[in-house]
C-alpha positions as CSV (number, residue, x, y, z in Angstrom):
1,M,3.0,44.1,-5.3
2,P,4.9,40.8,-3.9
3,D,6.1,38.8,-6.5
4,S,5.1,35.4,-4.4
5,V,2.4,34.3,-2.1
6,P,2.9,36.4,1.3
7,Q,3.6,33.9,4.4
8,L,2.2,34.9,7.8
9,S,2.8,33.8,11.0
10,N,0.4,31.8,12.8
11,D,-0.3,34.9,14.8
12,E,-0.9,37.2,11.7
13,L,-3.0,33.9,10.4
14,A,-4.7,34.1,14.0
15,R,-5.6,38.0,13.5
16,F,-6.5,37.4,9.9
17,A,-8.8,34.9,10.5
18,E,-10.3,36.8,13.7
19,A,-11.0,40.1,11.4
20,I,-13.1,37.8,9.0
21,R,-15.1,36.1,11.9
22,S,-15.3,39.6,14.0
23,R,-16.9,41.7,11.0
24,R,-21.0,42.5,11.3
25,S,-23.3,44.6,9.3
26,I,-23.7,47.5,11.6
27,D,-26.9,49.0,12.5
28,L,-26.4,51.8,14.8
29,F,-23.6,54.4,14.8
30,E,-22.1,57.2,16.6
31,P,-23.4,60.3,15.2
32,D,-19.7,61.9,14.0
33,P,-19.4,61.5,10.2
34,P,-16.4,59.4,9.8
35,G,-14.8,61.1,6.8
36,T,-13.6,59.8,3.7
37,E,-10.1,59.2,3.4
38,R,-10.4,55.5,5.0
39,L,-13.1,54.8,2.7
40,L,-10.8,55.8,-0.4
41,E,-8.0,53.5,1.6
42,A,-10.4,50.7,1.6
43,I,-12.0,51.4,-2.3
44,E,-8.2,50.9,-3.5
45,L,-8.0,47.8,-1.7
46,A,-11.3,47.0,-3.1
47,R,-10.3,47.0,-6.5
48,W,-7.8,44.4,-5.9
49,A,-10.7,41.7,-5.6
50,P,-10.5,38.7,-8.7
51,N,-12.4,39.4,-11.8
52,H,-12.8,37.5,-14.7
53,R,-11.1,39.1,-17.6
54,L,-10.1,42.3,-15.3
55,T,-13.2,44.0,-16.6
56,Q,-12.7,45.8,-13.5
57,P,-16.5,46.2,-13.2
58,W,-17.2,48.2,-10.1
59,R,-18.3,51.8,-9.2
60,F,-18.3,53.2,-6.0
61,Y,-20.0,56.9,-5.2
62,I,-19.3,58.5,-2.1
63,I,-22.5,60.3,-1.1
64,G,-22.5,63.7,0.3
65,R,-25.1,65.2,3.3
66,R,-27.5,67.0,0.2
67,T,-27.4,63.8,-1.7
68,A,-28.3,61.6,1.5
69,D,-30.9,63.9,2.6
70,A,-32.8,63.3,-0.8
71,I,-32.0,59.3,0.1
72,V,-33.8,59.5,3.3
73,D,-36.8,61.8,2.2
74,L,-37.2,58.6,-0.6
75,A,-36.8,56.0,1.9
76,V,-39.4,57.9,4.4
77,D,-41.9,58.6,1.3
78,I,-41.8,54.8,0.5
79,E,-42.2,53.8,3.9
80,T,-45.3,56.3,4.6
81,A,-46.7,55.1,1.3
82,T,-46.7,51.2,2.4
83,K,-46.8,51.3,6.2
84,G,-48.4,55.1,7.2
85,E,-47.0,58.5,8.4
86,Q,-45.7,57.0,12.1
87,A,-43.8,54.3,9.9
88,G,-41.9,56.8,7.7
89,Q,-41.1,59.1,10.9
90,A,-39.6,56.4,12.0
91,R,-37.2,55.8,9.2
92,R,-36.7,59.0,9.1
93,R,-35.2,59.1,12.5
94,R,-33.2,56.1,12.1
95,W,-31.9,57.0,8.8
96,S,-31.2,60.4,9.4
97,A,-28.9,59.1,12.4
98,I,-26.6,57.2,9.4
99,P,-23.6,59.3,9.3
100,A,-22.2,58.7,5.8
101,F,-23.8,56.6,2.9
102,F,-21.6,55.2,0.0
103,I,-23.0,53.4,-3.4
104,V,-21.4,50.2,-5.5
105,T,-22.6,49.5,-8.7
106,C,-21.7,46.9,-11.2
107,A,-20.9,47.9,-15.3
108,R,-23.9,46.0,-16.9
109,S,-23.1,43.8,-19.9
110,D,-25.1,42.5,-22.6
111,D,-23.5,39.2,-21.9
112,E,-25.4,36.9,-19.4
113,L,-22.4,35.3,-18.3
114,Q,-20.1,38.3,-18.1
115,Q,-22.7,40.2,-16.2
116,R,-23.1,37.3,-13.2
117,E,-19.1,37.2,-13.3
118,D,-18.9,41.2,-12.8
119,Y,-21.4,41.1,-10.3
120,A,-19.7,38.5,-8.4
121,A,-16.2,40.5,-8.8
122,C,-18.1,43.1,-7.1
123,C,-19.3,41.4,-4.3
124,C,-15.8,40.3,-3.8
125,A,-14.8,44.1,-3.7
126,V,-17.4,44.8,-1.3
127,Q,-16.0,42.2,1.0
128,N,-12.6,43.5,0.6
129,L,-13.7,47.1,1.6
130,M,-15.5,46.1,4.2
131,L,-13.0,44.0,6.0
132,Y,-10.7,46.9,6.0
133,L,-13.0,49.3,7.1
134,W,-13.6,46.8,10.0
135,Q,-9.9,46.9,10.9
136,C,-9.7,50.7,10.8
137,G,-12.5,50.4,13.4
138,L,-15.3,51.4,11.0
139,G,-18.9,49.2,10.3
140,V,-20.9,48.8,7.2
141,K,-24.3,48.1,6.6
142,W,-25.0,46.7,3.0
143,T,-28.6,47.2,2.1
144,T,-30.6,46.6,-1.1
145,G,-34.1,47.3,0.3
146,A,-37.2,49.1,-1.7
147,V,-35.8,52.5,-1.8
148,T,-32.3,51.1,-4.1
149,R,-35.1,49.8,-6.5
150,D,-37.1,52.8,-7.1
151,P,-36.2,54.3,-10.0
152,R,-35.8,58.0,-8.3
153,F,-33.1,56.5,-6.5
154,F,-31.0,56.5,-9.5
155,E,-32.1,60.1,-10.4
156,I,-31.3,61.3,-7.1
157,V,-28.0,59.6,-7.2
158,G,-27.0,60.5,-11.0
159,I,-26.6,57.1,-12.0
160,D,-28.2,55.6,-15.5
161,P,-29.5,52.4,-14.7
162,G,-29.0,51.3,-18.3
163,Q,-25.5,51.5,-17.8
164,E,-24.7,50.1,-14.2
165,M,-26.6,47.8,-12.0
166,L,-26.8,48.5,-8.3
167,V,-24.8,46.2,-5.7
168,G,-25.8,48.2,-3.0
169,L,-26.3,51.2,-0.7
170,F,-23.8,51.4,2.3
171,W,-24.0,53.0,5.5
172,Y,-20.9,53.4,7.5
173,G,-19.1,55.0,10.2
174,I,-18.1,54.1,14.0
175,P,-20.3,51.3,15.5
176,R,-22.5,52.2,18.4
177,A,-23.3,48.5,19.1
178,V,-21.5,45.1,17.2
179,P,-24.2,42.5,17.3
180,S,-23.2,39.1,18.0
181,Q,-23.9,36.2,15.4
182,R,-23.3,32.5,14.8
183,R,-22.9,30.8,11.9
184,R,-23.6,26.9,11.0
185,D,-21.0,24.4,11.7
186,I,-18.5,23.7,9.4
187,G,-19.8,20.0,8.9
188,E,-23.1,21.6,7.8
189,I,-22.1,23.5,4.5
190,V,-18.9,21.0,3.7
191,V,-19.5,17.7,1.3
192,V,-16.4,15.8,0.1
193,R,-16.8,13.8,-2.9
194,P,-14.7,11.3,-3.5
């Protein structure tokens, strides 16, 4: 751990900025599972996110194939119940093609302010993780869809929702396609107060 703030060259700064600008949420992946080595490296970096009072509220769950299949089945059940059999089968095809899953949760706090700060810290940790994986050639999709709000989800993954709140279910793997994206002009989002 450095004792001072690192001084990057202009080229290094440009590469760092490009890593941030180029990262995308990925919906389509190559079929081969990416393994967990890079994910574990990313988790090691995620834990260096800022967190008030050093609560380190994040928890990471690496999901194996059997649990992933149960999550897919639940997603299909939900989709079928709300949109019909054809939509459910489309969901099965799409979600069965996801090569790997992980989950991030946040430890619950009885203090509302602490809970908000802890959730924000977990989101910072997720950004660290996603940026590192992106630099490793791995894409991530962060989802908080209907499957993650169903009580059966917590039973499947063995998480006590009274102790931990879900930050997200994440898909990851080698991107098959990288979408383009735009952001608002900086002049639209910055306010300078005298």
